[in-house]
Every structure is written in structure tokens, then in C-alpha cells.
FIMARNU-302933 format. One record per atom (N, C-alpha, C): x negated, y, z. Coordinates in Angstrom, 1 decimal, padded with zeros to 4 digits. Atoms other than C-alpha are relative to their C-alpha. Example, Ala and Ser with C-alpha at 12.3 -4.5 7.8 and 13.67 -1.06 7.14 Angstrom:
2
@xx -000.9, yy -001.2, zz 000.0
@xx -012.3, yy -004.5, zz 007.8
@xx -000.9, yy 001.2, zz 000.0
@xx 000.9, yy -001.1, zz 000.0
@xx -013.7, yy -001.1, zz 007.1
@xx 000.8, yy 001.1, zz 000.8
//
This chain:
84
@xx -000.3, yy 000.5, zz -001.4
@xx 003.4, yy -003.4, zz 001.6
@xx -000.3, yy -001.5, zz 000.0
@xx 000.4, yy 001.4, zz -000.2
@xx 002.2, yy -006.8, zz 002.9
@xx 001.3, yy -000.8, zz 000.0
@xx -001.1, yy 001.0, zz 000.0
@xx 004.5, yy -009.8, zz 002.3
@xx 000.2, yy -000.6, zz 001.4
@xx -000.1, yy 000.7, zz -001.3
@xx 003.7, yy -011.3, zz 005.7
@xx 000.6, yy -001.4, zz -000.2
@xx -000.5, yy 001.3, zz 000.4
@xx 004.0, yy -014.8, zz 004.4
@xx 000.2, yy -000.9, zz 001.3
@xx -000.4, yy 000.6, zz -001.2
@xx 005.6, yy -017.2, zz 006.9
@xx -000.7, yy -001.3, zz 000.4
@xx 000.6, yy 001.2, zz -000.3
@xx 003.2, yy -020.1, zz 006.9
@xx -001.5, yy -000.1, zz -000.4
@xx 001.4, yy 000.3, zz 000.4
@xx -000.4, yy -021.4, zz 006.6
@xx 000.1, yy -000.8, zz -001.3
@xx 000.1, yy 000.7, zz 001.3
@xx -001.2, yy -022.5, zz 003.0
@xx -000.6, yy -001.3, zz 000.1
@xx 000.7, yy 001.2, zz -000.1
@xx -003.3, yy -025.3, zz 004.3
@xx 000.9, yy -001.1, zz 000.8
@xx -000.7, yy 001.0, zz -000.8
@xx -001.3, yy -027.0, zz 007.1
@xx 001.5, yy 000.2, zz 000.2
@xx -001.4, yy -000.4, zz -000.1
@xx 002.1, yy -025.3, zz 006.8
@xx 000.5, yy 000.4, zz 001.3
@xx -000.4, yy -000.5, zz -001.4
@xx 002.1, yy -024.1, zz 010.4
@xx 000.8, yy 001.3, zz -000.2
@xx -000.8, yy -001.2, zz 000.1
@xx 004.7, yy -021.4, zz 010.9
@xx -000.8, yy 001.2, zz 000.6
@xx 000.7, yy -001.2, zz -000.4
@xx 003.3, yy -017.9, zz 011.2
@xx 001.0, yy 001.2, zz 000.1
@xx -001.0, yy -001.1, zz -000.2
@xx 005.8, yy -015.3, zz 012.6
@xx -000.7, yy 001.3, zz -000.4
@xx 000.6, yy -001.3, zz 000.3
@xx 005.4, yy -011.7, zz 011.5
@xx -000.8, yy 000.7, zz 001.1
@xx 000.7, yy -000.6, zz -001.1
@xx 004.1, yy -010.8, zz 014.9
@xx -001.2, yy -000.9, zz 000.5
@xx 001.0, yy 000.9, zz -000.4
@xx 001.6, yy -013.7, zz 015.0
@xx -001.4, yy 000.6, zz -000.1
@xx 001.4, yy -000.5, zz 000.0
@xx -002.0, yy -012.8, zz 016.0
@xx -000.9, yy -001.1, zz -000.5
@xx 000.8, yy 001.1, zz 000.5
@xx -003.1, yy -016.2, zz 014.6
@xx 000.0, yy -000.1, zz -001.5
@xx -000.1, yy 000.0, zz 001.4
@xx -002.4, yy -015.3, zz 011.0
@xx -001.2, yy 000.7, zz -000.6
@xx 001.2, yy -000.5, zz 000.6
@xx -005.4, yy -014.7, zz 008.8
@xx 000.3, yy 000.1, zz -001.5
@xx -000.3, yy -000.2, zz 001.4
@xx -005.4, yy -013.4, zz 005.2
@xx -001.2, yy 000.6, zz -000.8
@xx 001.0, yy -000.6, zz 000.8
@xx -007.6, yy -012.3, zz 002.3
@xx 000.6, yy 001.2, zz -000.7
@xx -000.5, yy -001.2, zz 000.6
@xx -007.2, yy -009.2, zz 000.1
@xx 001.2, yy -000.3, zz -001.0
@xx -001.2, yy 000.4, zz 000.9
@xx -004.7, yy -011.2, zz -002.2
@xx 001.1, yy -000.5, zz 000.8
@xx -001.0, yy 000.4, zz -001.0
@xx -002.6, yy -012.0, zz 000.9
@xx 000.2, yy -001.6, zz 000.1
@xx 000.0, yy 001.5, zz -000.3
@xx -003.4, yy -015.8, zz 000.8
@xx 000.0, yy 000.0, zz 001.5
@xx -000.2, yy 000.0, zz -001.5
@xx -002.4, yy -016.7, zz 004.4
@xx -000.3, yy -001.3, zz 000.6
@xx 000.4, yy 001.2, zz -000.7
@xx -003.8, yy -019.2, zz 006.8
@xx 000.1, yy 000.2, zz 001.5
@xx 000.1, yy -000.1, zz -001.5
@xx -003.6, yy -020.0, zz 010.5
@xx -001.4, yy 000.2, zz 000.4
@xx 001.3, yy -000.3, zz -000.5
@xx -006.6, yy -019.0, zz 012.6
@xx -000.8, yy -001.3, zz 000.0
@xx 000.7, yy 001.3, zz -000.1
@xx -007.5, yy -022.7, zz 013.1
@xx -000.6, yy -000.4, zz -001.4
@xx 000.4, yy 000.4, zz 001.3
@xx -007.6, yy -023.5, zz 009.4
@xx -001.1, yy 001.0, zz -000.6
@xx 000.9, yy -001.0, zz 000.5
@xx -009.3, yy -020.2, zz 008.5
@xx -001.4, yy -000.1, zz 000.6
@xx 001.2, yy 000.1, zz -000.7
@xx -012.0, yy -020.7, zz 011.1
@xx -000.7, yy -001.3, zz -000.2
@xx 000.6, yy 001.3, zz -000.1
@xx -012.6, yy -024.4, zz 011.3
@xx -000.1, yy -000.7, zz -001.4
@xx 000.0, yy 000.7, zz 001.3
@xx -011.7, yy -025.7, zz 007.8
@xx -000.6, yy 000.9, zz -001.1
@xx 000.4, yy -000.9, zz 001.1
@xx -012.4, yy -022.7, zz 005.6
@xx -001.2, yy 000.9, zz 000.3
@xx 001.2, yy -000.7, zz -000.4
@xx -015.2, yy -021.1, zz 007.5
@xx 000.1, yy 001.5, zz -000.3
@xx -000.2, yy -001.4, zz 000.2
@xx -013.7, yy -017.6, zz 007.0
@xx 000.0, yy 000.4, zz -001.5
@xx 000.0, yy -000.3, zz 001.4
@xx -013.6, yy -017.8, zz 003.2
@xx 001.2, yy -000.6, zz -000.7
@xx -001.2, yy 000.4, zz 000.8
@xx -010.5, yy -017.9, zz 001.0
@xx -000.3, yy -001.0, zz -001.1
@xx 000.3, yy 001.0, zz 001.0
@xx -010.5, yy -021.1, zz -001.1
@xx 000.5, yy 000.4, zz -001.4
@xx -000.5, yy -000.4, zz 001.3
@xx -008.5, yy -019.3, zz -003.8
@xx -000.8, yy 001.0, zz -000.7
@xx 000.7, yy -001.2, zz 000.6
@xx -010.5, yy -016.1, zz -004.4
@xx -001.4, yy 000.1, zz 000.5
@xx 001.3, yy -000.2, zz -000.6
@xx -013.6, yy -016.5, zz -002.3
@xx -000.2, yy 001.2, zz 000.9
@xx 000.1, yy -001.2, zz -000.9
@xx -012.8, yy -013.4, zz -000.3
@xx 000.0, yy -000.4, zz 001.5
@xx 000.1, yy 000.1, zz -001.4
@xx -013.2, yy -012.9, zz 003.4
@xx 001.4, yy -000.1, zz 000.6
@xx -001.3, yy 000.1, zz -000.7
@xx -010.3, yy -014.0, zz 005.7
@xx -000.1, yy 000.8, zz 001.3
@xx -000.1, yy -000.9, zz -001.2
@xx -009.4, yy -011.4, zz 008.4
@xx 001.3, yy -000.1, zz 000.6
@xx -001.3, yy 000.1, zz -000.7
@xx -006.7, yy -011.2, zz 011.0
@xx 001.1, yy 000.9, zz -000.7
@xx -001.1, yy -000.7, zz 000.7
@xx -003.4, yy -010.1, zz 009.4
@xx 000.6, yy 001.0, zz 001.0
@xx -000.6, yy -001.0, zz -000.9
@xx -001.9, yy -006.9, zz 010.9
@xx 001.4, yy -000.5, zz 000.4
@xx -001.4, yy 000.3, zz -000.5
@xx 001.3, yy -007.2, zz 012.9
@xx 000.9, yy 001.2, zz -000.4
@xx -001.0, yy -001.0, zz 000.3
@xx 004.4, yy -005.3, zz 011.7
@xx 000.9, yy 000.1, zz 001.2
@xx -000.9, yy -000.2, zz -001.2
@xx 006.3, yy -003.8, zz 014.6
@xx 001.4, yy -000.5, zz -000.2
@xx -001.3, yy 000.6, zz 000.2
@xx 009.6, yy -005.5, zz 015.2
@xx 001.1, yy 001.0, zz -000.5
@xx -000.9, yy -001.0, zz 000.5
@xx 011.5, yy -002.3, zz 014.6
@xx -000.1, yy 000.3, zz -001.5
@xx 000.2, yy -000.2, zz 001.5
@xx 010.1, yy -002.0, zz 011.1
@xx 000.4, yy -001.2, zz -000.8
@xx -000.4, yy 001.2, zz 000.7
@xx 011.0, yy -005.5, zz 010.2
@xx 001.5, yy 000.0, zz -000.4
@xx -001.4, yy -000.1, zz 000.4
@xx 014.7, yy -004.5, zz 010.0
@xx 000.1, yy 000.5, zz -001.4
@xx -000.1, yy -000.6, zz 001.3
@xx 014.2, yy -002.4, zz 006.9
@xx -001.1, yy -000.6, zz -001.0
@xx 001.1, yy 000.6, zz 000.7
@xx 011.0, yy -004.2, zz 005.8
@xx -000.3, yy -001.4, zz 000.4
@xx 000.2, yy 001.4, zz -000.6
@xx 011.4, yy -007.9, zz 006.5
@xx -001.2, yy -000.7, zz -000.6
@xx 001.0, yy 000.8, zz 000.4
@xx 008.7, yy -010.4, zz 006.2
@xx 000.5, yy -001.0, zz -001.1
@xx -000.4, yy 001.0, zz 001.0
@xx 008.7, yy -012.9, zz 003.3
@xx 000.5, yy -001.3, zz 000.6
@xx -000.4, yy 001.3, zz -000.4
@xx 010.5, yy -016.1, zz 003.6
@xx -000.5, yy -001.1, zz -000.9
@xx 000.5, yy 000.9, zz 001.0
@xx 008.8, yy -017.7, zz 000.6
@xx -001.3, yy -000.7, zz 000.5
@xx 001.1, yy 000.8, zz -000.5
@xx 006.5, yy -020.5, zz 001.8
@xx -000.9, yy -000.4, zz -001.2
@xx 001.1, yy 000.4, zz 000.9
@xx 003.2, yy -021.1, zz -000.1
@xx -000.8, yy -001.1, zz 000.7
@xx 000.7, yy 001.1, zz -000.6
@xx 001.6, yy -024.4, zz 000.5
@xx -000.8, yy -000.8, zz -001.1
@xx 000.8, yy 000.8, zz 000.9
@xx -001.3, yy -026.2, zz -001.2
@xx 000.4, yy -001.5, zz 000.2
@xx -000.5, yy 001.4, zz -000.1
@xx 000.1, yy -029.7, zz -002.0
@xx -001.1, yy -001.0, zz 000.5
@xx 001.2, yy 000.8, zz -000.4
@xx -003.4, yy -031.2, zz -001.4
@xx -000.6, yy 000.5, zz 001.3
@xx 000.6, yy -000.6, zz -001.2
@xx -004.1, yy -029.1, zz 001.7
@xx -001.3, yy 000.7, zz -000.4
@xx 001.2, yy -000.7, zz 000.3
@xx -007.4, yy -027.3, zz 002.0
@xx -001.2, yy -000.9, zz 000.3
@xx 001.3, yy 000.8, zz -000.2
@xx -010.8, yy -029.0, zz 001.6
@xx -000.9, yy 000.8, zz 000.9
@xx 000.9, yy -000.7, zz -000.9
@xx -013.3, yy -028.2, zz 004.4
@xx -001.2, yy 000.6, zz -000.9
@xx 001.2, yy -000.6, zz 000.7
@xx -016.1, yy -025.8, zz 003.3
@xx -001.2, yy -000.7, zz 000.5
@xx 001.2, yy 000.7, zz -000.4
@xx -019.4, yy -027.6, zz 003.3
@xx -001.1, yy 001.0, zz 000.4
@xx 001.1, yy -000.8, zz -000.5
@xx -022.3, yy -026.1, zz 005.2
@xx -001.0, yy 000.3, zz -001.1
@xx 001.0, yy -000.4, zz 001.0
@xx -024.8, yy -024.2, zz 003.0
@xx -001.4, yy -000.5, zz 000.3
//
């Protein structure tokens, strides 16, 4: 089951479990859409994987399967991906 991490690892923006602005890789590294698109160019800086929109867990399912409250944040933020 997905953790549904509560924040962007780059800028620490809050990302609610129902946010359509949350992006993630296959390892669940989580970013806001702005950082994922503009800073990271759709590539996870941790694993090199593709960043895709995180699915939304229905509110009724959060009662028994709550989202994570553990914040993950890169102390140095994310470095912009350079054009190839």
C-alpha cells in the first residue's frame, strides 16, 4: 500500500492525500507537480525513475488506511536538471 507521503521532498510543500498535485516515482519519492515538472523535468533525483501523478486514496479508505505523517525532505533541496 502506498504511504502517501505528506510533503514535497524538494520544497516541503504540503501534499494532502487527495492532492492531484502530488507526483511520485516507483520508490514513492514524492514531489509537488511544480518541482517535478520545472525543477526535476519528470525524473526522480534519487533513483532516476519517471515521476508520475500519485493516485488519490478515497477519503473513506483513509479511516482504516491513513496516509503517512512522516515528512521526507532533502536538506539541500533539489538541484535543477540540466538540459541534455
